[in-house]
C-alpha positions in Angstrom: -145.3 -55.3 -119.9 -148.8 -55.9 -121.5 -152.1 -57.3 -120.3 -151.3 -60.9 -121.4 -148.3 -60.9 -119.2 -150.3 -59.6 -116.3 -152.9 -62.4 -116.8 -150.1 -64.9 -116.8 -148.8 -63.6 -113.5 -152.3 -63.6 -112.0 -152.7 -67.3 -112.8 -149.4 -68.0 -110.9 -149.4 -65.5 -108.1 -149.7 -66.8 -104.5 -149.8 -63.5 -102.6 -150.9 -59.9 -103.4 -148.4 -57.7 -105.2 -148.4 -54.4 -107.2 -147.3 -54.3 -110.8 -147.1 -51.3 -113.2 -148.8 -51.8 -116.6 -148.8 -49.1 -119.3 -147.9 -46.5 -116.6 -150.7 -47.5 -114.3 -150.4 -49.5 -111.0 -152.3 -52.8 -110.8 -153.0 -54.8 -107.7 -152.5 -58.5 -108.4 -154.0 -61.0 -106.0 -154.6 -64.8 -106.5 -156.9 -65.3 -109.6 -157.7 -61.7 -110.2 -156.2 -58.2 -110.7 -157.5 -54.6 -110.8 -156.2 -51.1 -111.3 -155.3 -49.1 -108.2 -157.3 -45.9 -107.9 -155.0 -43.0 -107.1 -155.9 -41.0 -104.0 -155.4 -37.3 -103.4 -153.2 -36.2 -100.5 -154.6 -35.0 -97.2 -155.9 -31.4 -96.9 -156.3 -29.3 -93.7 -159.7 -29.1 -92.1 -161.7 -25.9 -92.8 -161.8 -23.1 -90.3 -165.1 -22.7 -88.5 -166.8 -19.5 -87.6 -170.3 -18.7 -86.3 -171.0 -15.4 -88.0 -170.9 -13.9 -91.5 -168.6 -11.2 -90.0 -166.1 -13.8 -89.2 -165.9 -14.9 -92.8 -165.6 -11.3 -94.0 -162.8 -10.6 -91.5 -160.9 -13.7 -92.6 -160.9 -12.6 -96.2 -160.0 -9.0 -95.4 -157.0 -10.1 -93.3 -156.0 -12.9 -95.8 -153.3 -14.1 -93.3 -153.0 -17.3 -95.4 -152.0 -15.4 -98.5 -154.8 -16.8 -100.7 -155.4 -15.8 -104.3 -158.7 -14.0 -103.7 -159.5 -14.0 -107.4 -159.6 -17.8 -107.4 -162.0 -18.0 -104.4 -165.8 -18.2 -104.2 -168.2 -17.7 -101.3 -170.9 -20.3 -101.6 -174.2 -19.7 -99.7 -175.1 -23.3 -99.2 -178.3 -22.6 -97.3 -179.7 -20.4 -94.6 -177.3 -21.8 -92.0 -174.1 -22.6 -93.9 -171.7 -20.5 -96.0 -168.5 -21.9 -97.4 -165.3 -20.3 -98.7 -164.0 -22.5 -101.5 -161.2 -22.6 -104.1 -161.5 -23.2 -107.8 -160.9 -26.7 -109.1 -157.2 -27.4 -108.6 -154.6 -30.1 -109.0 -154.5 -33.5 -110.7 -157.8 -34.6 -109.1 -159.7 -31.3 -109.8 -160.4 -30.8 -106.1 -162.3 -27.8 -104.6 -160.7 -27.0 -101.3 -162.9 -25.6 -98.5 -161.0 -23.0 -96.5 -163.7 -21.8 -94.1 -167.3 -22.5 -93.1 -169.6 -20.0 -91.4 -172.4 -22.0 -89.6 -175.4 -20.5 -87.8 -176.1 -22.0 -84.5 -179.0 -21.1 -82.3 -178.0 -19.7 -78.9 -180.8 -21.8 -77.4 -179.9 -25.3 -78.7 -182.3 -26.5 -81.4 -184.3 -23.3 -81.4 -188.1 -23.1 -81.2 -190.1 -26.4 -81.3 -192.2 -25.8 -84.3 -194.9 -28.3 -85.1 -195.5 -29.6 -81.6 -197.6 -28.5 -78.7 -195.6 -26.8 -75.9 -196.5 -26.1 -72.4 -197.3 -22.4 -71.6 -194.0 -21.5 -70.0 -191.9 -23.0 -72.8 -194.1 -21.5 -75.5 -194.1 -17.9 -74.1 -190.4 -18.0 -73.2 -189.6 -19.2 -76.7 -191.7 -16.4 -78.2 -189.8 -13.8 -76.2 -186.3 -15.2 -76.7 -186.3 -16.8 -80.1 -188.3 -14.3 -82.2 -187.8 -10.8 -83.3 -190.1 -8.4 -81.4 -193.0 -7.5 -83.6 -196.6 -6.4 -82.9 -198.0 -9.8 -83.8 -195.5 -11.6 -81.5 -196.4 -9.3 -78.6 -200.1 -9.8 -79.3 -199.8 -13.6 -79.0 -197.9 -13.2 -75.8 -200.7 -11.0 -74.4 -203.3 -13.5 -75.6 -201.6 -16.4 -73.9 -201.3 -14.4 -70.7 -205.0 -14.0 -70.5 -206.1 -17.6 -71.1 -206.4 -20.4 -68.6 -206.8 -24.1 -69.3 -210.5 -24.3 -69.0 -211.0 -21.2 -71.2 -209.8 -23.0 -74.4 -213.0 -23.6 -76.4 -213.4 -25.4 -79.7 -217.1 -24.4 -80.2 -215.8 -22.6 -83.3 -212.9 -24.4 -85.0 -212.8 -24.5 -88.8 -209.2 -25.5 -88.9 -208.1 -22.0 -89.4 -209.3 -20.2 -86.2 -210.4 -21.1 -82.7 -212.4 -19.3 -80.1 -211.0 -18.8 -76.6 -212.3 -17.0 -73.6 -210.0 -14.2 -72.5 -210.2 -12.6 -69.1 -209.3 -8.9 -69.0 -208.7 -7.4 -65.6 -210.7 -8.8 -62.7 -214.3 -9.1 -64.0 -214.4 -8.6 -67.7 -214.6 -11.9 -69.7 -215.0 -12.1 -73.4 -214.6 -14.5 -76.4 -211.8 -13.9 -78.8 -210.7 -15.6 -82.0 -207.1 -16.9 -82.1 -205.6 -15.0 -85.0 -204.5 -17.2 -88.0 -202.3 -17.2 -89.8 -199.8 -15.1 -87.9 -196.7 -13.4 -89.4 -193.6 -13.9 -87.2 -189.8 -13.5 -87.5 -188.0 -16.3 -85.7 -184.2 -16.3 -85.4 -183.5 -19.0 -88.0 -180.4 -17.6 -89.8 -177.4 -15.4 -89.2 -178.1 -12.4 -86.9 -176.3 -10.0 -89.3 -179.3 -10.1 -91.7 -182.9 -9.1 -91.2 -184.7 -12.3 -90.2 -187.2 -13.4 -92.8 -190.9 -13.1 -91.9 -193.1 -16.1 -92.6 -196.6 -17.3 -91.8 -197.5 -19.7 -89.0 -200.7 -21.4 -87.9 -201.3 -20.9 -84.1 -203.2 -23.7 -82.3 -204.2 -24.1 -78.7 -205.3 -27.1 -76.7 -206.1 -27.6 -73.0 -203.0 -28.4 -71.0 -202.4 -30.4 -67.8 -201.9 -27.4 -65.5 -203.6 -24.0 -65.2 -202.5 -22.9 -68.7 -203.2 -24.3 -72.2 -200.6 -25.8 -74.6 -199.9 -24.0 -77.8 -198.2 -24.8 -81.1 -196.9 -23.0 -84.2 -197.0 -24.7 -87.5 -195.0 -23.3 -90.4 -197.3 -22.3 -93.3 -195.1 -20.8 -95.9 -193.8 -24.0 -97.6 -190.2 -23.1 -96.7 -190.1 -19.9 -98.7 -188.3 -18.2 -95.9 -185.2 -20.2 -96.6 -184.9 -18.7 -100.1 -185.3 -15.2 -98.7 -182.6 -15.9 -96.1 -180.2 -17.2 -98.8 -180.8 -14.1 -100.9 -180.3 -11.7 -98.0 -177.0 -13.5 -96.9 -175.7 -13.2 -100.5 -176.6 -9.5 -100.6 -174.9 -8.9 -97.2 -171.7 -10.6 -98.3 -171.6 -8.9 -101.7 -171.9 -5.5 -100.1 -169.1 -6.2 -97.6 -166.8 -7.9 -100.1 -167.3 -5.5 -103.0 -163.7 -4.2 -102.6 -162.3 -7.7 -102.8 -162.2 -9.8 -106.0 -164.3 -12.7 -104.5 -167.4 -14.1 -106.1 -170.5 -14.7 -104.0 -172.7 -17.6 -105.2 -176.2 -18.4 -103.9 
């Protein structure tokens, strides 16, 4: 059966039908025809875990009897790591067996880039950041400032002046430190959280305390550091298994 014969059938067909030409299926409908693109069969959904340890445990147990030499651990970004196969089958598919996905324990995490009320800001600092000297210094600074003490008499875009009350009677002016180096929880807990720079800004709020905001100031470099640390963590724990770690 050749193309001329198919064209003849197309001109006479009244309803869709499938014909095979030169070993390939063709869909014939009134006045036209086209090749039918073959489709790969269904594959099971990937397992989902929330930790890097879960991925390591899956590989160590290997309950599915996978050929470990044919697998790769792909560090997609700071929040996603996939366990994938090599290219397989007629359609050269890469199957994803498992995905480790970081999820913040507090919803969307800290609200960077927007002014937050005092309670939200301070609670966020204490629950969503690794404890460091600079983090604690900001918490103490915020505790000593009231709304009417936020002054912009000195504000060059990098620093502000605020009036801080110490104890009962002592009042003094202090610069808001900028930039500040902090370590938010933004990637898997198993690795050391990357430290990055933030610009701290204060404005008068509606209540007795000011609003505050943290603006990221490292151009996203922390993501590259996180990816590298995830890869190092996995290579160390999978060194006895023949599994490649790609980042």
